[in-house]
Phi, psi and omega in degrees: 000135190267000181284138186260113179263013181296346183086020184287152174285131184280135178285156163280162170247107187224128180059034175090000191233143175271133191236130176289136174282142176271354180291137187279342180283144176225163180216137175281138174258112197249137170290118181288346178269349181237335184085008186279137175285127177267323180188183177231139182252132169289135172268086187296150187280174170304316178295328174288324172293316181304321184289318174303314183294320175298317179300313181296325178293320177292331185276337182311306188310304189297321179290323179291336182274353171289129181297149181302324179296323177289320175299325176294337184290327177300324180285330180288328179291313182303315173309308186299318181286329176288327180297319185288330190255023189299303182300317181303302190302316177303311181299311179306317177298318174300315177295316184279332182248344183094352178306160170291156170308319182295321180289312182294325172303322180294315183287320177297325175294319182296320180298312174302326181296330174291322176293321178297320176298317187293332177301341173270019185304320175309329180264327183288334183273347189302145169269212177209165191212145172223127168273151178059052169297332165213178191296110176087010186233121178259161182223137173220149172241131180232156178254130180237149178285169194241332188152221176260133179241160173216164173227155176229119187235159187272172182284342194271335172223074190286337176274320190279316194293323176297331177293341169293334194242307189287335176298317183292309188302311182288315173306321173303335179109012173268164167258172193210157171224123180264133164245103186271168178300140176285348179273337182222061189272348193291315184290331177286328167307313185291330182293322187286336174294324177286325174299314183297325180287330172298335174092023177299143183298147182297133179092354180287320181230134184220143184234122182231108180285157177161175176252220184298326185296315181296314180299318179290328178288322174303311187292321189275339187299129188288346171282349177273123185274333187196154175231137180247139189217150167216127184172210186284162180295328184289316179292324176299315181294318178303311181304306181308311178294315184289319181278328182287331182285342177256020174075023179261158170280142186221135170234114182226103183282114180256203191280182190211156169220088190271136184253142178236127181258126184246110185272162188290336179274004187290160174278104190302311184301308179288339172286313178301322179301312187289333181272332172302318170293322178289327178284309195255347172303140187056026178060023180079005186273054176215154186282350173258004182293140173288135186238302181255120180251114183273104176265130188266123174067214191276013176279351190308297192298314181299313182299314181302316183298312188286327175301308187299318184296311180301313183299323182291337180270005179288131174278124186257138182167202180283131186293348181286342178278125187296332184283347183284136175248344180220117183265186181282165159279174194293332188197168172296320183298316184286327179301312178306315184299307178301314184292332173297319178297322179293317177302312179304315179299322178291318179299322189271002177100359177290158186258116179281087190272349175213120185250114184261015191283331188256012180303142180234143175237099192301326179285342185228072186286342179264007187272165189256070188259137170231131182282166172304126182239138175229126176254134168247169177056044183274141173257148185299337179277352187287151179304315181294342173266350185252323187262153177288118172278319184054059182202179177281066193224123175241142184243120179262130183230120179263129176236158185282336180198179180293327185294314181298324184291323176296324183292315181300317179298315182304328187277353174277136184292340182264164182203058181264303176214160184203163181210154172234137177247119185190161167256011190255119180288326177300306184299321178296315171307313187291309183301300183300332182284312195255346187294332174071028184249146189283321184241116189242125177250146178242117188044036179232125176289323186233107181270071186267114169299149175283170189288352175261008170249213180223153190237126172160152186259204178215187188054226180283000181272352185203139174229119188142192178239315183255129184265182194281145183039193186060200185296334178294330181293316180299317182296310184299320190267002180226157175246144183265121176254136178248123184242129185247119190240131168231137180236133185256000000 
């Protein structure tokens, strides 16, 4: 295993070189399952971020003039290196974040798929042409890169989310600066070691660790053309306003409160199996997690019984143990936040039928664990039904029919993902047509689009116009130029 657990301060990667930060501020990187210190991360200054962006800007002209087919070859190499390092990278991710190994492998795989998609950039960037738009006049539209882009990414998918952004941006001919989460910087450092090994030209790809100061510096820098962000809705909205006011492109993916509709005609066994993973996978710390379960009609009691049995059977512990199905949340502070929501649900009158607050993991006494939690008799107006908890907590709401379920979904301020479980084509047609949510699953617990589609929500779950990766990613990271020609 290539992770260094010596507690060293992680360097930045700027201009093709590993650079020690001169910032005096440090933050410990802690394994959330054990409380063990893994490393220290520098909280880089505004000046250090500005320097990285200046270097990226200088590298842009040469990189944009590199033919797309040549740019793609760097990503073929990077994909090969990521495949070779797959297990090591997954292990690092589990140690810094707490995910199970299966969950880490899944997210690393999704990241690699975005690198794979970027290898097709010579086709994906193609424009279009029409001759004789008038007599002797031709017209063509081409896509061109724009400059330096950057991303600010979250703790919950630290390996995958930057790979949503920089492969597309850089393959299109832009240069890039990644500001990873200061809580989980280790997997991104390992990815940039592979970037370095792949031989990208200096300044094309850069990594700067830091907290809010570095993030604000990235957003404000005049050389930054656009910003990609994933995190809470409050921060997403703030970044959208700040960056767009400065004339920058923004795609800011925010929080979620995802509803799942369970119809009476669903396949109950497969529905429960899918939703156990959706609710409790990644300890509920993902924007696609099922949170509110709308059971329709008299299936409620049967569904609740099976869900509780399945939840109680989940093994809790250190994600490095292959048999573990539920790891810790990211920190003690976040655990306290999740527990406060559980207490709020009890105070507001929901019935706590499975309580994860007092779970103990003997092998990991210093870990930040919250056990699977289920509330019944939840009302849509309750705090636990309205606000994002970001933990392993499910709220069950019984409704009389699909129309009532849709009304409840429409009343929530978030609009990231939703799913329906049913055997009825009619119900699916009504649901997909009327639900008004961006990512929709049919008998799917986690409605996560593949790298060649696009990812992003609506309402307070997304701020911007063009979403992450897929066709939207190509649109976001390029400008379309129309050329009208007449030759005498």
